[in-house]
C-alpha atoms as a printed R data frame, in Angstrom:
    type eleno elety resid chain resno       x       y      z
1   ATOM     1    CA   MET     A     1   0.000   0.000  0.000
2   ATOM     2    CA   THR     A     2   1.439   3.342 -1.027
3   ATOM     3    CA   PRO     A     3   1.238   6.456  1.203
4   ATOM     4    CA   PRO     A     4  -1.437   8.030 -1.067
5   ATOM     5    CA   GLU     A     5  -3.499   4.821 -0.861
6   ATOM     6    CA   TYR     A     6  -3.228   4.886  2.919
7   ATOM     7    CA   GLU     A     7  -4.331   8.530  3.011
8   ATOM     8    CA   TYR     A     8  -7.345   7.621  0.882
9   ATOM     9    CA   LEU     A     9  -8.298   4.823  3.292
10  ATOM    10    CA   ARG     A    10  -7.859   7.132  6.287
11  ATOM    11    CA   LYS     A    11 -10.426   9.490  4.765
12  ATOM    12    CA   VAL     A    12 -12.833   6.656  3.934
13  ATOM    13    CA   LEU     A    13 -12.625   5.313  7.488
14  ATOM    14    CA   ARG     A    14 -13.051   8.760  9.016
15  ATOM    15    CA   ASP     A    15 -16.045   9.597  6.824
16  ATOM    16    CA   ARG     A    16 -17.765   6.230  7.155
17  ATOM    17    CA   SER     A    17 -17.101   5.315 10.785
18  ATOM    18    CA   GLY     A    18 -15.498   8.282 12.549
19  ATOM    19    CA   LEU     A    19 -12.324   6.255 13.117
20  ATOM    20    CA   ASP     A    20  -9.483   8.768 13.208
21  ATOM    21    CA   LEU     A    21  -6.216   6.965 12.420
22  ATOM    22    CA   SER     A    22  -2.910   8.769 12.744
23  ATOM    23    CA   ALA     A    23  -0.430   8.912  9.885
24  ATOM    24    CA   ASP     A    24   1.839   6.308 11.530
25  ATOM    25    CA   LYS     A    25  -0.794   3.527 11.656
26  ATOM    26    CA   GLN     A    26  -0.360   2.255  8.098
27  ATOM    27    CA   TYR     A    27   1.142  -1.012  9.356
28  ATOM    28    CA   LEU     A    28  -1.979  -1.610 11.458
29  ATOM    29    CA   VAL     A    29  -4.277  -0.998  8.510
30  ATOM    30    CA   GLU     A    30  -2.294  -3.335  6.277
31  ATOM    31    CA   SER     A    31  -2.257  -6.123  8.889
32  ATOM    32    CA   ARG     A    32  -6.037  -5.842  9.355
33  ATOM    33    CA   LEU     A    33  -6.872  -5.631  5.666
34  ATOM    34    CA   LEU     A    34  -4.482  -8.189  4.157
35  ATOM    35    CA   PRO     A    35  -6.683 -11.172  5.191
36  ATOM    36    CA   LEU     A    36  -9.678  -9.380  3.659
37  ATOM    37    CA   ALA     A    37  -7.770  -8.803  0.405
38  ATOM    38    CA   ARG     A    38  -6.797 -12.475  0.226
39  ATOM    39    CA   LYS     A    39 -10.353 -13.581  0.956
40  ATOM    40    CA   ALA     A    40 -11.541 -11.402 -1.937
41  ATOM    41    CA   GLY     A    41  -8.967 -13.000 -4.240
42  ATOM    42    CA   LEU     A    42  -6.903  -9.825 -4.557
43  ATOM    43    CA   SER     A    43  -3.127  -9.572 -4.774
44  ATOM    44    CA   GLY     A    44  -2.791  -7.297 -1.749
45  ATOM    45    CA   THR     A    45  -3.998  -4.198  0.066
46  ATOM    46    CA   GLY     A    46  -3.078  -1.968 -2.889
47  ATOM    47    CA   GLU     A    47  -5.531  -3.735 -5.161
48  ATOM    48    CA   LEU     A    48  -8.071  -3.671 -2.334
49  ATOM    49    CA   VAL     A    49  -7.847   0.119 -2.201
50  ATOM    50    CA   GLU     A    50  -8.337   0.310 -5.955
51  ATOM    51    CA   LYS     A    51 -11.518  -1.793 -5.644
52  ATOM    52    CA   VAL     A    52 -12.786   0.543 -2.923
53  ATOM    53    CA   LYS     A    53 -11.995   3.545 -5.129
54  ATOM    54    CA   SER     A    54 -13.944   1.974 -7.984
55  ATOM    55    CA   GLY     A    55 -17.084   2.146 -5.878
56  ATOM    56    CA   SER     A    56 -17.463  -1.384 -4.487
57  ATOM    57    CA   THR     A    57 -19.974  -0.724 -1.705
58  ATOM    58    CA   SER     A    58 -19.802  -4.250 -0.292
59  ATOM    59    CA   LEU     A    59 -16.009  -4.223 -0.108
60  ATOM    60    CA   THR     A    60 -15.967  -0.743  1.411
61  ATOM    61    CA   THR     A    61 -18.314  -1.937  4.150
62  ATOM    62    CA   GLN     A    62 -16.055  -4.927  4.814
63  ATOM    63    CA   VAL     A    63 -13.012  -2.643  5.031
64  ATOM    64    CA   VAL     A    64 -14.735  -0.392  7.562
65  ATOM    65    CA   GLU     A    65 -15.884  -3.370  9.637
66  ATOM    66    CA   ALA     A    66 -12.408  -4.932  9.550
67  ATOM    67    CA   MET     A    67 -10.928  -1.736 10.964
68  ATOM    68    CA   THR     A    68 -13.567  -1.138 13.612
69  ATOM    69    CA   ILE     A    69 -12.234  -1.952 17.071
70  ATOM    70    CA   ASN     A    70 -14.354  -4.728 18.620
71  ATOM    71    CA   GLU     A    71 -12.479  -5.391 21.852
72  ATOM    72    CA   THR     A    72 -14.944  -6.270 24.605
73  ATOM    73    CA   PHE     A    73 -15.561  -8.715 27.425
74  ATOM    74    CA   PHE     A    74 -18.101  -9.469 30.140
75  ATOM    75    CA   PHE     A    75 -18.405  -6.932 32.983
76  ATOM    76    CA   ARG     A    76 -15.561  -4.952 31.439
77  ATOM    77    CA   ASP     A    77 -13.939  -2.558 33.954
78  ATOM    78    CA   LYS     A    78 -16.420  -3.728 36.661
79  ATOM    79    CA   ILE     A    79 -17.035  -0.234 38.118
80  ATOM    80    CA   PRO     A    80 -19.685   0.809 35.541
81  ATOM    81    CA   PHE     A    81 -21.654  -2.344 36.336
82  ATOM    82    CA   ASP     A    82 -21.366  -1.661 40.063
83  ATOM    83    CA   HIS     A    83 -22.800   1.802 39.383
84  ATOM    84    CA   PHE     A    84 -25.541   0.264 37.259
85  ATOM    85    CA   ARG     A    85 -26.810  -2.230 39.828
86  ATOM    86    CA   LEU     A    86 -26.132  -0.302 43.040
87  ATOM    87    CA   SER     A    87 -27.138   3.227 42.068
88  ATOM    88    CA   ILE     A    88 -28.490   3.725 38.543
89  ATOM    89    CA   VAL     A    89 -31.190   1.034 38.541
90  ATOM    90    CA   PRO     A    90 -32.380   1.705 42.109
91  ATOM    91    CA   GLU     A    91 -32.689   5.406 41.221
92  ATOM    92    CA   MET     A    92 -34.640   4.536 38.085
93  ATOM    93    CA   LEU     A    93 -36.959   2.233 40.030
94  ATOM    94    CA   ARG     A    94 -37.896   5.214 42.173
95  ATOM    95    CA   ALA     A    95 -38.072   7.751 39.336
96  ATOM    96    CA   ARG     A    96 -40.010   5.472 36.963
97  ATOM    97    CA   ALA     A    97 -42.384   3.930 39.523
98  ATOM    98    CA   GLY     A    98 -45.336   5.565 37.773
99  ATOM    99    CA   ARG     A    99 -44.731   4.082 34.346
100 ATOM   100    CA   LYS     A   100 -42.814   0.923 35.376
101 ATOM   101    CA   SER     A   101 -40.535   0.879 32.349
102 ATOM   102    CA   ILE     A   102 -36.812   1.427 31.754
103 ATOM   103    CA   ARG     A   103 -35.053   1.797 28.397
104 ATOM   104    CA   ILE     A   104 -31.328   1.031 28.137
105 ATOM   105    CA   TRP     A   105 -29.085   1.526 25.114
106 ATOM   106    CA   CYS     A   106 -25.651   0.001 24.555
107 ATOM   107    CA   ALA     A   107 -24.442   2.297 21.785
108 ATOM   108    CA   ALA     A   108 -21.327   0.345 20.811
109 ATOM   109    CA   ALA     A   109 -22.356  -3.178 21.738
110 ATOM   110    CA   SER     A   110 -19.850  -5.099 19.602
111 ATOM   111    CA   THR     A   111 -20.284  -8.870 20.080
112 ATOM   112    CA   GLY     A   112 -22.753  -8.496 22.945
113 ATOM   113    CA   GLN     A   113 -20.827  -8.982 26.167
114 ATOM   114    CA   GLU     A   114 -21.854  -5.567 27.512
115 ATOM   115    CA   PRO     A   115 -25.627  -5.790 26.933
116 ATOM   116    CA   TYR     A   116 -25.697  -9.365 28.236
117 ATOM   117    CA   SER     A   117 -23.756  -8.262 31.331
118 ATOM   118    CA   LEU     A   118 -26.437  -5.624 31.942
119 ATOM   119    CA   ALA     A   119 -29.163  -8.214 31.378
120 ATOM   120    CA   ILE     A   120 -27.529 -10.464 33.983
121 ATOM   121    CA   CYS     A   121 -27.461  -7.567 36.459
122 ATOM   122    CA   LEU     A   122 -31.169  -7.041 35.919
123 ATOM   123    CA   LYS     A   123 -31.954 -10.749 36.220
124 ATOM   124    CA   GLU     A   124 -30.112 -10.833 39.520
125 ATOM   125    CA   MET     A   125 -32.473  -8.188 40.905
126 ATOM   126    CA   GLY     A   126 -35.238 -10.807 40.954
127 ATOM   127    CA   ASP     A   127 -38.593  -9.579 42.250
128 ATOM   128    CA   ALA     A   128 -37.520  -5.916 42.273
129 ATOM   129    CA   LEU     A   129 -38.373  -5.724 38.562
130 ATOM   130    CA   THR     A   130 -41.538  -7.834 38.602
131 ATOM   131    CA   GLY     A   131 -44.180  -6.056 36.555
132 ATOM   132    CA   TRP     A   132 -41.649  -3.773 34.887
133 ATOM   133    CA   ARG     A   133 -40.951  -3.469 31.158
134 ATOM   134    CA   VAL     A   134 -37.212  -3.311 30.514
135 ATOM   135    CA   GLU     A   135 -35.775  -2.770 27.035
136 ATOM   136    CA   ILE     A   136 -32.103  -3.224 26.199
137 ATOM   137    CA   ILE     A   137 -31.135  -2.004 22.722
138 ATOM   138    CA   ALA     A   138 -27.711  -3.136 21.473
139 ATOM   139    CA   SER     A   139 -26.378  -1.255 18.457
140 ATOM   140    CA   ASP     A   140 -23.176  -1.354 16.453
141 ATOM   141    CA   LEU     A   141 -21.845  -0.257 13.090
142 ATOM   142    CA   SER     A   142 -20.917  -3.825 12.152
143 ATOM   143    CA   GLU     A   143 -23.652  -6.271 11.189
144 ATOM   144    CA   GLU     A   144 -21.130  -9.098 11.592
145 ATOM   145    CA   VAL     A   145 -20.585  -8.489 15.298
146 ATOM   146    CA   LEU     A   146 -24.317  -7.977 15.826
147 ATOM   147    CA   GLU     A   147 -24.974 -11.410 14.332
148 ATOM   148    CA   LYS     A   148 -22.560 -12.906 16.856
149 ATOM   149    CA   SER     A   149 -24.330 -11.020 19.630
150 ATOM   150    CA   ARG     A   150 -27.751 -12.253 18.496
151 ATOM   151    CA   ALA     A   151 -26.501 -15.846 18.556
152 ATOM   152    CA   GLY     A   152 -24.989 -15.339 22.011
153 ATOM   153    CA   LEU     A   153 -22.304 -17.957 21.329
154 ATOM   154    CA   TYR     A   154 -18.907 -17.473 22.962
155 ATOM   155    CA   SER     A   155 -15.672 -19.417 23.135
156 ATOM   156    CA   GLN     A   156 -14.102 -20.584 26.377
157 ATOM   157    CA   PHE     A   157 -11.581 -17.740 26.057
158 ATOM   158    CA   GLU     A   158 -14.366 -15.138 25.703
159 ATOM   159    CA   ILE     A   159 -16.279 -16.635 28.618
160 ATOM   160    CA   GLN     A   160 -13.237 -16.546 30.886
161 ATOM   161    CA   ARG     A   161 -12.798 -12.816 30.299
162 ATOM   162    CA   GLY     A   162 -14.773 -11.262 33.141
163 ATOM   163    CA   LEU     A   163 -17.650 -13.702 33.632
164 ATOM   164    CA   PRO     A   164 -17.887 -15.162 37.166
165 ATOM   165    CA   ILE     A   165 -18.266 -18.947 37.212
166 ATOM   166    CA   GLN     A   166 -21.588 -18.760 39.075
167 ATOM   167    CA   MET     A   167 -23.005 -16.557 36.319
168 ATOM   168    CA   LEU     A   168 -21.737 -18.933 33.641
169 ATOM   169    CA   ILE     A   169 -23.524 -21.853 35.267
170 ATOM   170    CA   LYS     A   170 -26.704 -19.864 35.833
171 ATOM   171    CA   TYR     A   171 -27.119 -18.071 32.500
172 ATOM   172    CA   PHE     A   172 -25.250 -20.101 29.856
173 ATOM   173    CA   THR     A   173 -25.573 -23.535 28.278
174 ATOM   174    CA   GLN     A   174 -22.626 -25.422 26.818
175 ATOM   175    CA   SER     A   175 -22.883 -26.138 23.101
176 ATOM   176    CA   GLY     A   176 -19.939 -28.253 21.985
177 ATOM   177    CA   GLU     A   177 -16.829 -26.175 22.593
178 ATOM   178    CA   LEU     A   178 -18.893 -22.978 22.874
179 ATOM   179    CA   TRP     A   179 -21.154 -21.476 25.502
180 ATOM   180    CA   GLN     A   180 -24.510 -19.947 24.580
181 ATOM   181    CA   VAL     A   181 -26.443 -17.297 26.477
182 ATOM   182    CA   ASN     A   182 -29.726 -18.824 27.629
183 ATOM   183    CA   ALA     A   183 -32.786 -17.973 25.533
184 ATOM   184    CA   ASP     A   184 -34.526 -15.891 28.218
185 ATOM   185    CA   LEU     A   185 -31.470 -13.651 28.551
186 ATOM   186    CA   ARG     A   186 -31.069 -13.335 24.766
187 ATOM   187    CA   ALA     A   187 -34.709 -12.294 24.547
188 ATOM   188    CA   MET     A   188 -33.965  -9.281 26.763
189 ATOM   189    CA   VAL     A   189 -31.667  -7.715 24.126
190 ATOM   190    CA   GLN     A   190 -32.803  -6.188 20.825
191 ATOM   191    CA   HIS     A   191 -30.215  -5.487 18.126
192 ATOM   192    CA   ARG     A   192 -29.927  -2.561 15.703
193 ATOM   193    CA   GLN     A   193 -27.272  -1.747 13.122
194 ATOM   194    CA   LEU     A   194 -26.447   1.911 13.627
195 ATOM   195    CA   ASN     A   195 -23.722   4.422 12.806
196 ATOM   196    CA   LEU     A   196 -23.090   6.918 15.613
197 ATOM   197    CA   LEU     A   197 -22.092   9.507 13.007
198 ATOM   198    CA   HIS     A   198 -25.667   9.583 11.719
199 ATOM   199    CA   ASP     A   199 -28.965  10.639 13.243
200 ATOM   200    CA   PHE     A   200 -30.314   8.061 15.678
201 ATOM   201    CA   SER     A   201 -33.387   9.916 16.918
202 ATOM   202    CA   GLN     A   202 -35.565   7.084 15.551
203 ATOM   203    CA   LEU     A   203 -34.485   4.994 18.551
204 ATOM   204    CA   GLY     A   204 -36.421   7.266 20.921
205 ATOM   205    CA   LEU     A   205 -35.426   8.301 24.435
206 ATOM   206    CA   PHE     A   206 -33.422   6.250 26.922
207 ATOM   207    CA   ASP     A   207 -33.113   6.237 30.678
208 ATOM   208    CA   VAL     A   208 -29.595   4.763 30.574
209 ATOM   209    CA   ILE     A   209 -27.061   4.964 27.747
210 ATOM   210    CA   PHE     A   210 -23.808   2.994 27.772
211 ATOM   211    CA   CYS     A   211 -21.433   4.479 25.193
212 ATOM   212    CA   ARG     A   212 -18.085   3.162 26.363
213 ATOM   213    CA   ASN     A   213 -14.658   2.814 24.792
214 ATOM   214    CA   VAL     A   214 -15.650   3.980 21.327
215 ATOM   215    CA   LEU     A   215 -15.369   7.781 21.459
216 ATOM   216    CA   ILE     A   216 -11.631   7.551 22.130
217 ATOM   217    CA   TYR     A   217 -11.151   6.660 18.457
218 ATOM   218    CA   PHE     A   218 -12.891   9.805 17.162
219 ATOM   219    CA   ASP     A   219 -11.538  13.298 16.607
220 ATOM   220    CA   GLN     A   220 -12.766  16.183 18.752
221 ATOM   221    CA   ASP     A   221 -15.409  17.546 16.367
222 ATOM   222    CA   THR     A   222 -16.880  14.061 15.875
223 ATOM   223    CA   LYS     A   223 -17.060  13.526 19.648
224 ATOM   224    CA   ILE     A   224 -18.845  16.853 20.134
225 ATOM   225    CA   GLY     A   225 -21.428  15.951 17.480
226 ATOM   226    CA   ILE     A   226 -22.065  12.545 19.052
227 ATOM   227    CA   PHE     A   227 -22.438  14.074 22.531
228 ATOM   228    CA   LYS     A   228 -25.063  16.480 21.197
229 ATOM   229    CA   ARG     A   229 -27.030  13.623 19.651
230 ATOM   230    CA   LEU     A   230 -26.661  11.504 22.796
231 ATOM   231    CA   ALA     A   231 -28.056  14.396 24.843
232 ATOM   232    CA   LYS     A   232 -31.163  14.398 22.643
233 ATOM   233    CA   ALA     A   233 -31.505  10.624 23.088
234 ATOM   234    CA   ALA     A   234 -31.275  10.764 26.896
235 ATOM   235    CA   GLU     A   235 -34.259  11.363 29.144
236 ATOM   236    CA   PRO     A   236 -33.930  14.687 31.030
237 ATOM   237    CA   ASP     A   237 -32.991  12.773 34.189
238 ATOM   238    CA   GLY     A   238 -31.223   9.950 32.346
239 ATOM   239    CA   VAL     A   239 -27.674   8.706 32.797
240 ATOM   240    CA   VAL     A   240 -24.912   8.317 30.217
241 ATOM   241    CA   VAL     A   241 -22.013   5.967 31.001
242 ATOM   242    CA   LEU     A   242 -18.684   6.574 29.240
243 ATOM   243    CA   GLY     A   243 -15.425   4.620 29.305
244 ATOM   244    CA   ALA     A   244 -12.700   5.305 31.846
245 ATOM   245    CA   ALA     A   245 -10.606   7.190 29.272
246 ATOM   246    CA   GLU     A   246 -13.535   9.257 27.955
247 ATOM   247    CA   THR     A   247 -15.011  12.503 29.242
248 ATOM   248    CA   VAL     A   248 -17.230  15.401 28.215
249 ATOM   249    CA   VAL     A   249 -15.119  17.861 30.197
250 ATOM   250    CA   GLY     A   250 -13.589  20.471 27.924
251 ATOM   251    CA   LEU     A   251 -15.642  19.297 24.944
252 ATOM   252    CA   THR     A   252 -19.287  20.093 25.592
253 ATOM   253    CA   ASP     A   253 -21.663  21.397 28.223
254 ATOM   254    CA   VAL     A   254 -24.641  19.219 27.269
255 ATOM   255    CA   PHE     A   255 -23.674  16.746 30.019
256 ATOM   256    CA   LYS     A   256 -22.196  17.179 33.456
257 ATOM   257    CA   PRO     A   257 -20.315  14.595 35.546
258 ATOM   258    CA   CYS     A   258 -22.064  12.873 38.438
259 ATOM   259    CA   PRO     A   259 -20.056  13.844 41.549
260 ATOM   260    CA   GLN     A   260 -17.644  11.164 42.753
261 ATOM   261    CA   ARG     A   261 -18.872   8.714 40.119
262 ATOM   262    CA   ARG     A   262 -16.271   8.469 37.374
263 ATOM   263    CA   GLY     A   263 -17.724   7.822 33.956
264 ATOM   264    CA   LEU     A   264 -21.339   8.763 34.809
265 ATOM   265    CA   TYR     A   265 -22.930  11.862 33.286
266 ATOM   266    CA   ARG     A   266 -26.298  13.603 33.464
267 ATOM   267    CA   PRO     A   267 -27.926  15.990 30.997
268 ATOM   268    CA   SER     A   268 -26.928  19.466 32.152
269 ATOM   269    CA   SER     A   269 -30.503  20.662 32.601
270 ATOM   270    CA   VAL     A   270 -31.230  18.556 35.710
271 ATOM   271    CA   PRO     A   271 -29.708  18.238 39.207
272 ATOM   272    CA   ALA     A   272 -27.284  15.432 40.010
273 ATOM   273    CA   MET     A   273 -28.623  12.164 41.402
274 ATOM   274    CA   HIS     A   274 -29.673  12.189 45.038
275 ATOM   275    CA   SER     A   275 -26.771  11.214 47.249
276 ATOM   276    CA   ASN     A   276 -28.695   8.274 48.735
277 ATOM   277    CA   ALA     A   277 -29.021   6.783 45.258
278 ATOM   278    CA   TYR     A   278 -25.306   6.025 45.428
279 ATOM   279    CA   ALA     A   279 -25.385   4.325 48.787
280 ATOM   280    CA   ILE     A   280 -23.944   0.814 48.606
281 ATOM   281    CA   GLY     A   281 -26.559  -0.638 50.945
282 ATOM   282    CA   ASN     A   282 -29.652  -0.497 48.758
283 ATOM   283    CA   GLY     A   283 -31.247  -3.534 50.310
284 ATOM   284    CA   PRO     A   284 -30.240  -7.193 50.593
285 ATOM   285    CA   LYS     A   285 -30.983  -8.101 46.969
286 ATOM   286    CA   LEU     A   286 -28.587  -5.478 45.628
287 ATOM   287    CA   ALA     A   287 -25.936  -5.989 48.288
288 ATOM   288    CA   ALA     A   288 -25.913  -9.699 47.498
289 ATOM   289    CA   MET     A   289 -24.875  -8.898 43.953
290 ATOM   290    CA   ALA     A   290 -21.557  -7.365 44.961
291 ATOM   291    CA   GLY     A   291 -19.656 -10.322 43.538
292 ATOM   292    CA   VAL     A   292 -20.994  -9.887 39.984
């Protein structure tokens, strides 16, 4: 791949997915795209770029998906899931008692470990959610990873990354060398192919939005645009959860951090959560989940 070909791909990736690659990442692009070129029967990444330039929509989509970062695992980083089960959901149970429904969006769901981790947290709450309607929407740019998420099939290596053994036994069934998420848990998650660079108002409003470990790959203007759209997708008293390396500070004022809760943000138009919503002792059912 020549430098001009790499520059062309950088622009395609930035325009199509928001992925902002630096000039010194050509080796990474070539290593990711060489298997795709061979699969397509091409001589190398140079010919692949020429096919993309010629207007091959299918191949362009495959290039974008091959370069999209899909690193994920169950209960990744742990702290956001502690916040979810010990403070966010209890607060929502109080705030939504009148309508008895909660909408949750995983905005960069990849192969499904995050939305299924949230579903497990909700299952573990038992009777607390009896009579409630809970929606979990899992979206991603890549249809390939969404198909894997829908199937809920994971290798032993994927299972071992973050999933406690008691949760494996309780919510998964072994299928040959793979483990499959049980049908009732899979039924809790709906899947949508979606590009965060585009309008997503058709999804409606959400009480909780997980948008973790994806914005770090975007440039500043792209992040600001996504934050503005996320603010329109969040309920006025909703919560947005970002990754540990992501923040709105210095970028936008549409969200404000929740005090002493790293990674949690509220729309700027409403007060922060009540302090008692963050108390660790929210009843025996929630306290018993501390090992998740």
